NUPA-759588 format. One record per residue (C-alpha): x, y, z; residue number from 1. Coordinates in steps of 0.5 Angstrom, whole numbers, plus 2048, in hexadecimal, padded with zeros to 3 digits. Layout:
<rotors>
rotor X:X&Y:Y&Z:Z&num:NUM
...
</rotors>
This chain:
<rotors>
rotor X:8A7&Y:905&Z:871&num:1
rotor X:8A5&Y:907&Z:86A&num:2
rotor X:89F&Y:90A&Z:869&num:3
rotor X:89B&Y:90A&Z:862&num:4
rotor X:895&Y:90D&Z:85F&num:5
rotor X:892&Y:90C&Z:858&num:6
rotor X:88F&Y:911&Z:854&num:7
rotor X:889&Y:90D&Z:850&num:8
rotor X:886&Y:913&Z:84C&num:9
rotor X:889&Y:918&Z:848&num:10
rotor X:88B&Y:91E&Z:84D&num:11
rotor X:88F&Y:924&Z:84C&num:12
rotor X:897&Y:922&Z:84D&num:13
rotor X:898&Y:927&Z:853&num:14
rotor X:894&Y:921&Z:857&num:15
rotor X:89A&Y:91C&Z:855&num:16
rotor X:89F&Y:921&Z:856&num:17
rotor X:89C&Y:923&Z:85D&num:18
rotor X:89D&Y:91B&Z:85F&num:19
rotor X:8A4&Y:91B&Z:85D&num:20
rotor X:8A6&Y:921&Z:860&num:21
rotor X:8A4&Y:91E&Z:867&num:22
rotor X:8A7&Y:918&Z:866&num:23
rotor X:8A1&Y:913&Z:864&num:24
rotor X:8A2&Y:90F&Z:85E&num:25
rotor X:89C&Y:910&Z:859&num:26
rotor X:89A&Y:90C&Z:853&num:27
rotor X:895&Y:910&Z:84D&num:28
rotor X:891&Y:90A&Z:84A&num:29
rotor X:88B&Y:90D&Z:847&num:30
rotor X:885&Y:909&Z:843&num:31
rotor X:886&Y:902&Z:846&num:32
rotor X:880&Y:8FD&Z:846&num:33
rotor X:87D&Y:8FB&Z:84D&num:34
rotor X:881&Y:8F5&Z:84D&num:35
rotor X:887&Y:8F8&Z:84B&num:36
rotor X:887&Y:8FD&Z:851&num:37
rotor X:885&Y:8F7&Z:855&num:38
rotor X:88B&Y:8F3&Z:854&num:39
rotor X:890&Y:8F9&Z:856&num:40
rotor X:88C&Y:8FD&Z:85B&num:41
rotor X:88F&Y:8F9&Z:861&num:42
rotor X:896&Y:8FC&Z:85F&num:43
rotor X:894&Y:903&Z:862&num:44
rotor X:893&Y:907&Z:868&num:45
rotor X:88F&Y:90C&Z:865&num:46
rotor X:88A&Y:90D&Z:85F&num:47
rotor X:889&Y:914&Z:85B&num:48
rotor X:883&Y:914&Z:856&num:49
rotor X:87E&Y:918&Z:853&num:50
rotor X:877&Y:916&Z:850&num:51
rotor X:879&Y:910&Z:84B&num:52
rotor X:87C&Y:90B&Z:851&num:53
rotor X:877&Y:908&Z:854&num:54
rotor X:879&Y:906&Z:85B&num:55
rotor X:874&Y:900&Z:85C&num:56
rotor X:874&Y:8FB&Z:862&num:57
rotor X:877&Y:8F6&Z:85E&num:58
rotor X:87D&Y:8FB&Z:85C&num:59
rotor X:87E&Y:8FC&Z:864&num:60
rotor X:87E&Y:8F5&Z:865&num:61
rotor X:884&Y:8F4&Z:861&num:62
rotor X:887&Y:8FA&Z:864&num:63
rotor X:88B&Y:8F7&Z:86A&num:64
rotor X:890&Y:8FD&Z:86B&num:65
rotor X:88B&Y:903&Z:869&num:66
rotor X:88A&Y:908&Z:86F&num:67
rotor X:887&Y:90E&Z:86B&num:68
rotor X:883&Y:910&Z:865&num:69
rotor X:884&Y:917&Z:863&num:70
rotor X:87E&Y:91A&Z:85E&num:71
rotor X:881&Y:920&Z:85A&num:72
rotor X:87A&Y:923&Z:85A&num:73
rotor X:874&Y:923&Z:85E&num:74
rotor X:870&Y:91D&Z:85C&num:75
rotor X:871&Y:917&Z:85F&num:76
rotor X:86C&Y:913&Z:85C&num:77
rotor X:871&Y:90E&Z:858&num:78
rotor X:873&Y:90C&Z:85F&num:79
rotor X:870&Y:907&Z:863&num:80
rotor X:870&Y:90B&Z:86A&num:81
rotor X:86D&Y:905&Z:86F&num:82
rotor X:872&Y:900&Z:86C&num:83
rotor X:878&Y:905&Z:86C&num:84
rotor X:876&Y:906&Z:874&num:85
rotor X:875&Y:8FF&Z:875&num:86
rotor X:87C&Y:8FE&Z:872&num:87
rotor X:87F&Y:903&Z:876&num:88
rotor X:881&Y:908&Z:870&num:89
rotor X:880&Y:90F&Z:871&num:90
rotor X:87D&Y:912&Z:86B&num:91
rotor X:87E&Y:91A&Z:86A&num:92
rotor X:87C&Y:91F&Z:865&num:93
rotor X:87E&Y:926&Z:863&num:94
rotor X:877&Y:92A&Z:864&num:95
rotor X:87A&Y:931&Z:863&num:96
rotor X:87F&Y:930&Z:85D&num:97
rotor X:879&Y:930&Z:857&num:98
rotor X:874&Y:934&Z:85B&num:99
rotor X:875&Y:93B&Z:858&num:100
rotor X:875&Y:937&Z:851&num:101
rotor X:86F&Y:933&Z:852&num:102
rotor X:86B&Y:93A&Z:855&num:103
rotor X:86D&Y:93E&Z:84F&num:104
rotor X:86B&Y:938&Z:84A&num:105
rotor X:864&Y:938&Z:84D&num:106
rotor X:864&Y:940&Z:84C&num:107
rotor X:866&Y:93F&Z:845&num:108
rotor X:860&Y:93A&Z:844&num:109
rotor X:85B&Y:93F&Z:847&num:110
rotor X:85D&Y:944&Z:842&num:111
rotor X:85D&Y:93F&Z:83C&num:112
rotor X:856&Y:93D&Z:83E&num:113
rotor X:854&Y:945&Z:840&num:114
rotor X:856&Y:947&Z:839&num:115
rotor X:855&Y:940&Z:835&num:116
rotor X:85D&Y:941&Z:833&num:117
rotor X:85E&Y:93A&Z:830&num:118
rotor X:858&Y:93A&Z:82B&num:119
rotor X:859&Y:941&Z:829&num:120
rotor X:860&Y:93F&Z:827&num:121
rotor X:85E&Y:939&Z:823&num:122
rotor X:859&Y:93D&Z:820&num:123
rotor X:85E&Y:943&Z:81E&num:124
rotor X:863&Y:93E&Z:81C&num:125
rotor X:85E&Y:93A&Z:817&num:126
rotor X:85E&Y:941&Z:813&num:127
rotor X:857&Y:943&Z:817&num:128
rotor X:856&Y:94A&Z:81A&num:129
rotor X:850&Y:948&Z:81E&num:130
rotor X:851&Y:94E&Z:823&num:131
rotor X:849&Y:94E&Z:825&num:132
rotor X:849&Y:947&Z:827&num:133
rotor X:84E&Y:947&Z:82D&num:134
rotor X:84B&Y:94B&Z:832&num:135
rotor X:84E&Y:94B&Z:838&num:136
rotor X:84D&Y:94D&Z:83F&num:137
rotor X:851&Y:951&Z:844&num:138
rotor X:854&Y:94E&Z:84B&num:139
rotor X:854&Y:955&Z:84E&num:140
rotor X:84E&Y:955&Z:853&num:141
rotor X:84D&Y:94D&Z:852&num:142
rotor X:84D&Y:948&Z:858&num:143
rotor X:852&Y:943&Z:858&num:144
rotor X:850&Y:93D&Z:85C&num:145
rotor X:856&Y:939&Z:85F&num:146
rotor X:855&Y:931&Z:861&num:147
rotor X:85B&Y:931&Z:865&num:148
rotor X:85F&Y:936&Z:868&num:149
rotor X:866&Y:933&Z:86A&num:150
rotor X:86D&Y:935&Z:867&num:151
rotor X:86B&Y:936&Z:860&num:152
rotor X:864&Y:938&Z:861&num:153
rotor X:866&Y:93E&Z:865&num:154
rotor X:86B&Y:940&Z:85F&num:155
rotor X:865&Y:940&Z:85B&num:156
rotor X:861&Y:944&Z:85F&num:157
rotor X:866&Y:949&Z:860&num:158
rotor X:867&Y:94A&Z:858&num:159
rotor X:85F&Y:94A&Z:857&num:160
rotor X:85F&Y:950&Z:85D&num:161
rotor X:864&Y:953&Z:859&num:162
rotor X:85F&Y:953&Z:853&num:163
rotor X:85A&Y:956&Z:857&num:164
rotor X:856&Y:950&Z:857&num:165
rotor X:852&Y:94E&Z:85E&num:166
rotor X:854&Y:947&Z:860&num:167
rotor X:850&Y:942&Z:864&num:168
rotor X:854&Y:93C&Z:867&num:169
rotor X:851&Y:935&Z:869&num:170
rotor X:856&Y:931&Z:86D&num:171
rotor X:855&Y:92E&Z:874&num:172
rotor X:85C&Y:92F&Z:876&num:173
rotor X:85B&Y:937&Z:875&num:174
rotor X:85B&Y:93A&Z:87B&num:175
rotor X:857&Y:941&Z:87C&num:176
rotor X:85D&Y:944&Z:87E&num:177
rotor X:861&Y:942&Z:878&num:178
rotor X:85B&Y:944&Z:873&num:179
rotor X:85B&Y:94B&Z:876&num:180
rotor X:863&Y:94B&Z:875&num:181
rotor X:862&Y:949&Z:86D&num:182
rotor X:85C&Y:94D&Z:86C&num:183
rotor X:857&Y:948&Z:86A&num:184
rotor X:850&Y:946&Z:86C&num:185
rotor X:850&Y:93F&Z:870&num:186
rotor X:84A&Y:93C&Z:86D&num:187
rotor X:847&Y:935&Z:86D&num:188
rotor X:847&Y:931&Z:867&num:189
rotor X:83F&Y:932&Z:865&num:190
rotor X:840&Y:93A&Z:866&num:191
rotor X:846&Y:93A&Z:862&num:192
rotor X:843&Y:936&Z:85C&num:193
rotor X:83D&Y:93B&Z:85C&num:194
rotor X:842&Y:941&Z:85C&num:195
rotor X:848&Y:940&Z:858&num:196
rotor X:848&Y:942&Z:851&num:197
rotor X:84F&Y:93E&Z:850&num:198
rotor X:851&Y:938&Z:854&num:199
rotor X:858&Y:935&Z:855&num:200
rotor X:85A&Y:92F&Z:859&num:201
rotor X:860&Y:92E&Z:85D&num:202
rotor X:85F&Y:928&Z:861&num:203
rotor X:862&Y:921&Z:862&num:204
rotor X:85E&Y:91B&Z:85F&num:205
rotor X:85B&Y:918&Z:865&num:206
rotor X:855&Y:914&Z:867&num:207
rotor X:852&Y:91A&Z:869&num:208
rotor X:854&Y:91E&Z:863&num:209
rotor X:853&Y:919&Z:85E&num:210
rotor X:84D&Y:91C&Z:859&num:211
rotor X:84C&Y:922&Z:85D&num:212
rotor X:84A&Y:925&Z:857&num:213
rotor X:845&Y:920&Z:856&num:214
rotor X:83E&Y:920&Z:851&num:215
rotor X:83A&Y:922&Z:857&num:216
rotor X:83F&Y:928&Z:859&num:217
rotor X:840&Y:92A&Z:852&num:218
rotor X:839&Y:92B&Z:852&num:219
rotor X:83A&Y:930&Z:858&num:220
rotor X:83E&Y:934&Z:854&num:221
rotor X:83D&Y:93B&Z:852&num:222
rotor X:83A&Y:93B&Z:84A&num:223
rotor X:840&Y:93D&Z:846&num:224
rotor X:846&Y:93B&Z:84B&num:225
rotor X:84C&Y:939&Z:848&num:226
rotor X:850&Y:934&Z:84C&num:227
rotor X:858&Y:933&Z:84C&num:228
rotor X:85C&Y:92C&Z:84F&num:229
rotor X:863&Y:92C&Z:84F&num:230
rotor X:863&Y:928&Z:856&num:231
rotor X:862&Y:921&Z:855&num:232
rotor X:85D&Y:91C&Z:850&num:233
rotor X:857&Y:919&Z:853&num:234
rotor X:855&Y:920&Z:857&num:235
rotor X:850&Y:921&Z:851&num:236
rotor X:84B&Y:91C&Z:84E&num:237
rotor X:84D&Y:91D&Z:847&num:238
rotor X:847&Y:91A&Z:844&num:239
rotor X:843&Y:91F&Z:848&num:240
rotor X:847&Y:925&Z:846&num:241
rotor X:846&Y:923&Z:83F&num:242
rotor X:83F&Y:923&Z:83F&num:243
rotor X:83F&Y:92A&Z:843&num:244
rotor X:843&Y:92D&Z:83E&num:245
rotor X:83F&Y:92A&Z:838&num:246
rotor X:838&Y:92D&Z:83C&num:247
rotor X:83C&Y:934&Z:83D&num:248
rotor X:83B&Y:933&Z:844&num:249
rotor X:843&Y:933&Z:845&num:250
rotor X:845&Y:939&Z:840&num:251
rotor X:84C&Y:936&Z:840&num:252
rotor X:851&Y:931&Z:843&num:253
rotor X:859&Y:930&Z:843&num:254
rotor X:85C&Y:92A&Z:845&num:255
rotor X:863&Y:929&Z:846&num:256
rotor X:862&Y:922&Z:84A&num:257
rotor X:85E&Y:91C&Z:848&num:258
rotor X:85B&Y:916&Z:84B&num:259
rotor X:85F&Y:911&Z:847&num:260
rotor X:866&Y:914&Z:844&num:261
rotor X:869&Y:914&Z:83F&num:262
rotor X:862&Y:917&Z:83D&num:263
rotor X:862&Y:914&Z:836&num:264
rotor X:85B&Y:914&Z:836&num:265
rotor X:855&Y:918&Z:83A&num:266
rotor X:84E&Y:919&Z:839&num:267
rotor X:850&Y:920&Z:83A&num:268
rotor X:854&Y:920&Z:834&num:269
rotor X:851&Y:924&Z:82E&num:270
rotor X:84C&Y:928&Z:833&num:271
rotor X:84B&Y:92F&Z:831&num:272
rotor X:84E&Y:934&Z:836&num:273
rotor X:852&Y:92E&Z:839&num:274
rotor X:85A&Y:92F&Z:83A&num:275
rotor X:85F&Y:92A&Z:83C&num:276
rotor X:866&Y:92A&Z:83D&num:277
rotor X:86A&Y:924&Z:83E&num:278
rotor X:86C&Y:924&Z:846&num:279
rotor X:870&Y:92B&Z:845&num:280
rotor X:86F&Y:92E&Z:84C&num:281
rotor X:876&Y:92C&Z:84E&num:282
rotor X:879&Y:92D&Z:847&num:283
rotor X:87E&Y:933&Z:847&num:284
rotor X:885&Y:933&Z:847&num:285
rotor X:885&Y:936&Z:84E&num:286
rotor X:881&Y:931&Z:851&num:287
rotor X:884&Y:92B&Z:84E&num:288
rotor X:88B&Y:92E&Z:851&num:289
rotor X:888&Y:930&Z:858&num:290
rotor X:884&Y:929&Z:859&num:291
rotor X:88B&Y:925&Z:857&num:292
rotor X:88F&Y:929&Z:85C&num:293
rotor X:88A&Y:928&Z:861&num:294
rotor X:889&Y:921&Z:861&num:295
rotor X:891&Y:920&Z:861&num:296
rotor X:892&Y:924&Z:867&num:297
rotor X:88C&Y:921&Z:86B&num:298
rotor X:88E&Y:919&Z:869&num:299
rotor X:896&Y:91B&Z:86A&num:300
rotor X:894&Y:91E&Z:871&num:301
rotor X:890&Y:918&Z:873&num:302
rotor X:895&Y:913&Z:871&num:303
rotor X:89B&Y:917&Z:874&num:304
rotor X:898&Y:91B&Z:87A&num:305
rotor X:891&Y:918&Z:87B&num:306
rotor X:88E&Y:91E&Z:87A&num:307
rotor X:887&Y:91D&Z:877&num:308
rotor X:884&Y:923&Z:873&num:309
rotor X:87D&Y:923&Z:86F&num:310
rotor X:87C&Y:91C&Z:871&num:311
rotor X:874&Y:919&Z:870&num:312
rotor X:875&Y:913&Z:875&num:313
rotor X:879&Y:916&Z:87B&num:314
rotor X:87A&Y:91C&Z:87F&num:315
rotor X:87F&Y:921&Z:87C&num:316
rotor X:886&Y:921&Z:87F&num:317
rotor X:88B&Y:927&Z:87D&num:318
rotor X:892&Y:925&Z:87B&num:319
rotor X:894&Y:92A&Z:881&num:320
rotor X:88F&Y:927&Z:886&num:321
rotor X:892&Y:920&Z:885&num:322
rotor X:898&Y:920&Z:888&num:323
rotor X:895&Y:923&Z:88E&num:324
rotor X:890&Y:91E&Z:88E&num:325
rotor X:894&Y:918&Z:88D&num:326
rotor X:896&Y:916&Z:894&num:327
rotor X:88F&Y:917&Z:896&num:328
rotor X:88C&Y:912&Z:891&num:329
rotor X:892&Y:90D&Z:893&num:330
rotor X:88F&Y:90E&Z:89A&num:331
rotor X:888&Y:90D&Z:898&num:332
rotor X:889&Y:907&Z:894&num:333
rotor X:88D&Y:904&Z:899&num:334
rotor X:887&Y:905&Z:89E&num:335
rotor X:882&Y:903&Z:899&num:336
rotor X:886&Y:8FC&Z:898&num:337
rotor X:887&Y:8FB&Z:89F&num:338
rotor X:87F&Y:8FC&Z:8A1&num:339
rotor X:87E&Y:8F8&Z:89B&num:340
rotor X:882&Y:8F2&Z:89C&num:341
rotor X:880&Y:8F1&Z:8A3&num:342
rotor X:878&Y:8F2&Z:8A2&num:343
rotor X:878&Y:8EE&Z:89C&num:344
rotor X:871&Y:8EF&Z:898&num:345
rotor X:86E&Y:8F2&Z:89E&num:346
rotor X:86E&Y:8F9&Z:89C&num:347
rotor X:867&Y:8FD&Z:89C&num:348
rotor X:869&Y:904&Z:89C&num:349
rotor X:870&Y:908&Z:89C&num:350
rotor X:871&Y:90F&Z:89E&num:351
rotor X:877&Y:913&Z:89D&num:352
rotor X:879&Y:918&Z:8A2&num:353
rotor X:87F&Y:91D&Z:8A1&num:354
rotor X:882&Y:922&Z:8A6&num:355
rotor X:887&Y:927&Z:8A7&num:356
rotor X:88C&Y:928&Z:8A1&num:357
rotor X:888&Y:923&Z:89D&num:358
rotor X:881&Y:927&Z:89E&num:359
rotor X:885&Y:92C&Z:899&num:360
rotor X:886&Y:927&Z:894&num:361
rotor X:881&Y:925&Z:88E&num:362
rotor X:87E&Y:91F&Z:892&num:363
rotor X:87B&Y:91B&Z:88C&num:364
rotor X:882&Y:918&Z:88A&num:365
rotor X:883&Y:916&Z:891&num:366
rotor X:87C&Y:913&Z:891&num:367
rotor X:87D&Y:90F&Z:88B&num:368
rotor X:884&Y:90C&Z:88E&num:369
rotor X:880&Y:90A&Z:894&num:370
rotor X:87B&Y:906&Z:88F&num:371
rotor X:881&Y:903&Z:88B&num:372
rotor X:884&Y:900&Z:891&num:373
rotor X:87D&Y:8FE&Z:894&num:374
rotor X:87A&Y:8FB&Z:88D&num:375
rotor X:881&Y:8F8&Z:88C&num:376
rotor X:87E&Y:8F2&Z:890&num:377
rotor X:879&Y:8F1&Z:88B&num:378
rotor X:87D&Y:8F2&Z:885&num:379
rotor X:884&Y:8F2&Z:883&num:380
rotor X:883&Y:8F7&Z:87D&num:381
rotor X:881&Y:8FC&Z:881&num:382
rotor X:884&Y:903&Z:881&num:383
rotor X:881&Y:90A&Z:883&num:384
rotor X:87D&Y:90B&Z:87C&num:385
rotor X:879&Y:905&Z:87D&num:386
rotor X:879&Y:904&Z:885&num:387
rotor X:873&Y:909&Z:886&num:388
rotor X:86F&Y:905&Z:880&num:389
rotor X:870&Y:8FF&Z:883&num:390
rotor X:86E&Y:902&Z:88A&num:391
rotor X:868&Y:904&Z:887&num:392
rotor X:867&Y:8FE&Z:883&num:393
rotor X:867&Y:8FA&Z:88A&num:394
rotor X:862&Y:8FF&Z:88D&num:395
rotor X:867&Y:902&Z:892&num:396
rotor X:865&Y:909&Z:895&num:397
rotor X:86B&Y:90D&Z:895&num:398
rotor X:86C&Y:914&Z:898&num:399
rotor X:871&Y:919&Z:899&num:400
rotor X:872&Y:91D&Z:89F&num:401
rotor X:877&Y:923&Z:8A0&num:402
rotor X:879&Y:926&Z:8A7&num:403
rotor X:87D&Y:92D&Z:8A7&num:404
rotor X:87F&Y:92C&Z:8AE&num:405
rotor X:886&Y:929&Z:8B0&num:406
rotor X:886&Y:923&Z:8B5&num:407
rotor X:88B&Y:91F&Z:8B8&num:408
rotor X:88F&Y:91F&Z:8B1&num:409
rotor X:891&Y:924&Z:8AC&num:410
rotor X:88D&Y:920&Z:8A7&num:411
rotor X:888&Y:91A&Z:8A7&num:412
rotor X:885&Y:916&Z:8A2&num:413
rotor X:87F&Y:911&Z:8A6&num:414
rotor X:87B&Y:90C&Z:8A2&num:415
rotor X:875&Y:90A&Z:8A6&num:416
rotor X:872&Y:903&Z:8A3&num:417
rotor X:86B&Y:901&Z:8A4&num:418
rotor X:86A&Y:8FA&Z:8A5&num:419
rotor X:865&Y:8F5&Z:8A8&num:420
rotor X:867&Y:8F5&Z:8AF&num:421
rotor X:868&Y:8FD&Z:8AF&num:422
rotor X:86D&Y:902&Z:8AC&num:423
rotor X:874&Y:901&Z:8AD&num:424
rotor X:87A&Y:906&Z:8AC&num:425
rotor X:881&Y:907&Z:8AA&num:426
rotor X:885&Y:90D&Z:8AA&num:427
rotor X:88C&Y:90F&Z:8A7&num:428
rotor X:890&Y:915&Z:8A7&num:429
rotor X:897&Y:917&Z:8A3&num:430
rotor X:89D&Y:918&Z:8A7&num:431
rotor X:8A2&Y:91D&Z:8A4&num:432
rotor X:89C&Y:91F&Z:89F&num:433
rotor X:89E&Y:919&Z:89B&num:434
rotor X:89E&Y:912&Z:89F&num:435
rotor X:897&Y:90F&Z:8A0&num:436
rotor X:896&Y:90C&Z:8A7&num:437
rotor X:890&Y:908&Z:8AA&num:438
rotor X:88E&Y:90C&Z:8B1&num:439
rotor X:887&Y:909&Z:8B2&num:440
rotor X:885&Y:902&Z:8B1&num:441
rotor X:87D&Y:900&Z:8B3&num:442
rotor X:87D&Y:905&Z:8B9&num:443
rotor X:884&Y:903&Z:8BB&num:444
rotor X:88A&Y:907&Z:8BB&num:445
rotor X:890&Y:904&Z:8B7&num:446
rotor X:896&Y:907&Z:8B3&num:447
rotor X:898&Y:903&Z:8AD&num:448
rotor X:89B&Y:903&Z:8A6&num:449
rotor X:896&Y:8FF&Z:8A1&num:450
rotor X:89B&Y:8FC&Z:89D&num:451
rotor X:89D&Y:8F5&Z:89A&num:452
rotor X:89A&Y:8EF&Z:89D&num:453
rotor X:897&Y:8F0&Z:8A4&num:454
rotor X:893&Y:8EC&Z:8A9&num:455
rotor X:88D&Y:8EF&Z:8AD&num:456
rotor X:88B&Y:8EC&Z:8B3&num:457
rotor X:885&Y:8ED&Z:8B8&num:458
rotor X:886&Y:8EA&Z:8BF&num:459
rotor X:885&Y:8EA&Z:8C6&num:460
rotor X:88A&Y:8EE&Z:8CA&num:461
rotor X:88D&Y:8E9&Z:8CE&num:462
rotor X:895&Y:8E8&Z:8D1&num:463
rotor X:899&Y:8E4&Z:8CD&num:464
rotor X:895&Y:8E4&Z:8C6&num:465
rotor X:89A&Y:8E8&Z:8C3&num:466
rotor X:89F&Y:8E3&Z:8C4&num:467
rotor X:89B&Y:8DD&Z:8C2&num:468
rotor X:89A&Y:8E1&Z:8BB&num:469
rotor X:8A1&Y:8E2&Z:8BA&num:470
rotor X:8A3&Y:8DB&Z:8BC&num:471
rotor X:89D&Y:8D9&Z:8B7&num:472
rotor X:8A0&Y:8DD&Z:8B1&num:473
rotor X:8A7&Y:8DB&Z:8B3&num:474
rotor X:8A5&Y:8D4&Z:8B2&num:475
rotor X:8A2&Y:8D5&Z:8AB&num:476
rotor X:8A9&Y:8D8&Z:8A9&num:477
rotor X:8A5&Y:8DF&Z:8A8&num:478
rotor X:8AA&Y:8E5&Z:8AA&num:479
rotor X:8A6&Y:8EB&Z:8AE&num:480
rotor X:8A8&Y:8F2&Z:8AB&num:481
rotor X:8A4&Y:8F7&Z:8AF&num:482
rotor X:89F&Y:8F5&Z:8B5&num:483
rotor X:89A&Y:8FA&Z:8B6&num:484
rotor X:895&Y:8FA&Z:8BC&num:485
rotor X:88F&Y:8FD&Z:8BF&num:486
rotor X:889&Y:8FC&Z:8C3&num:487
rotor X:882&Y:8FF&Z:8C6&num:488
rotor X:884&Y:8FD&Z:8CD&num:489
rotor X:888&Y:8F9&Z:8D2&num:490
rotor X:886&Y:8F2&Z:8D1&num:491
rotor X:881&Y:8F4&Z:8CC&num:492
rotor X:881&Y:8F3&Z:8C4&num:493
rotor X:888&Y:8F4&Z:8C1&num:494
rotor X:88A&Y:8F5&Z:8BA&num:495
rotor X:891&Y:8F3&Z:8B7&num:496
rotor X:894&Y:8F5&Z:8B0&num:497
rotor X:89A&Y:8F1&Z:8AE&num:498
rotor X:89E&Y:8F2&Z:8A8&num:499
rotor X:8A2&Y:8EC&Z:8A6&num:500
rotor X:8A7&Y:8EA&Z:8A1&num:501
rotor X:8A4&Y:8E6&Z:89B&num:502
rotor X:89D&Y:8E3&Z:89B&num:503
rotor X:899&Y:8E0&Z:8A0&num:504
rotor X:896&Y:8D9&Z:89E&num:505
rotor X:88F&Y:8D7&Z:89F&num:506
rotor X:891&Y:8D1&Z:8A4&num:507
rotor X:895&Y:8D7&Z:8A8&num:508
rotor X:88F&Y:8DB&Z:8A9&num:509
rotor X:88B&Y:8D5&Z:8AB&num:510
rotor X:890&Y:8D3&Z:8B0&num:511
rotor X:890&Y:8DB&Z:8B3&num:512
rotor X:888&Y:8DB&Z:8B3&num:513
rotor X:889&Y:8D5&Z:8B8&num:514
rotor X:88D&Y:8D9&Z:8BD&num:515
rotor X:88A&Y:8DA&Z:8C4&num:516
rotor X:886&Y:8E0&Z:8C4&num:517
rotor X:886&Y:8E2&Z:8BC&num:518
rotor X:87F&Y:8E4&Z:8BA&num:519
rotor X:881&Y:8E6&Z:8B2&num:520
rotor X:887&Y:8E5&Z:8AE&num:521
rotor X:888&Y:8E8&Z:8A7&num:522
rotor X:88E&Y:8E8&Z:8A2&num:523
rotor X:88F&Y:8EF&Z:89F&num:524
rotor X:892&Y:8F1&Z:898&num:525
rotor X:894&Y:8F8&Z:897&num:526
</rotors>
């Protein structure tokens, strides 16, 4: 089947070349209106974007075949992540392709602020020679405050330390060990605001970080502080920053990003000691090439090999891991589908256990596959991407358990489902490391392939039952392909999994339910 990708923003031509080299059809159509894009998006399996394309819920609703959106760059503010997740669309970014470029831009703006370079340049080119007007400050020995010390922030830290600056970092996710490794002081926000001579922001825009430099927090900063933002618009209260610049409390500010972009107007424009650039953080030839190559390789790996790299809405799964995990994910999905079809909506919690060889693998995709099979009972559009989202939406408690031991089987995946009547468990293994087999069904040992159309029957173990069951199916014109049996004890509860050719009509299910000794009948599809 042909795989197709649309590149909807201007991107380095090497991205399209990578898709074509890997046998993927690609169209490069930039500058479309939302309606024009919506009219064609249904033709594509993948979408590669920069910042211009807005991947809205309306666009996603029209993208019937879309499986992945790849953002060439770090910011995914232009993608409706919840809507994409609900639709089962993977959203990827390329957080490392423009890291150095953005970090260098922050350092460049810091120097420009320290030495008033834009004003000095404008004055000199206007024929003035105002040597005494532009009295700068050194960065050596000053304290740089990092708000955010992730990938880009840590690069800024190493550059600043090379300039003989002291570095304080506020980042809830920065461990003390990582701070020591980088050579920075881990600080609370108030401490950073009080100490820093320069503040630079390197954090995503979230509900927690929006206006992190608010009017209140700007007032807490050291008088004469200089502020740089090359991260995201909305991290700083722009009106409050203007007032702090006008009062002289903030000695200078440099913004590469704004709340509204393109920023054709801003309260900060024209303010003394303010520098602005038009979102140039990633704008170097090297970065443009890097992010284009990375997004193309990531999208291609996902569409062709099921590899997931730098996804923001599902666990990563390398292209090397995917082939090893594929049979386990197939087994896990079948186990989830089996439990979901039998239990219906009486599901309160899910525990996914891996044992033996399975315990050596990345468990997240296995859990995702279990949930995809289980949640398929409630949604026909469920997949590994949106299954965890749907489980959370339904309030399911999902747990993962890993056992390094090897039990009766070389490898085992077990799914325990909490119900209103208590927990029940199904488990399976792989024959030859590739063929999924059910080995336990609700406490009963049973060996069965899970494929095609099957009938699940719980009955009292009595002589003659199998004969009566076979006769009933024969009279209904249903051919038995395989017959798998298990029981708890002689003359106790027994379980049958019967694979049949063709469908099982509702009236046949009703007839089987009336057989003597039958307690439950459920038709299954795999």
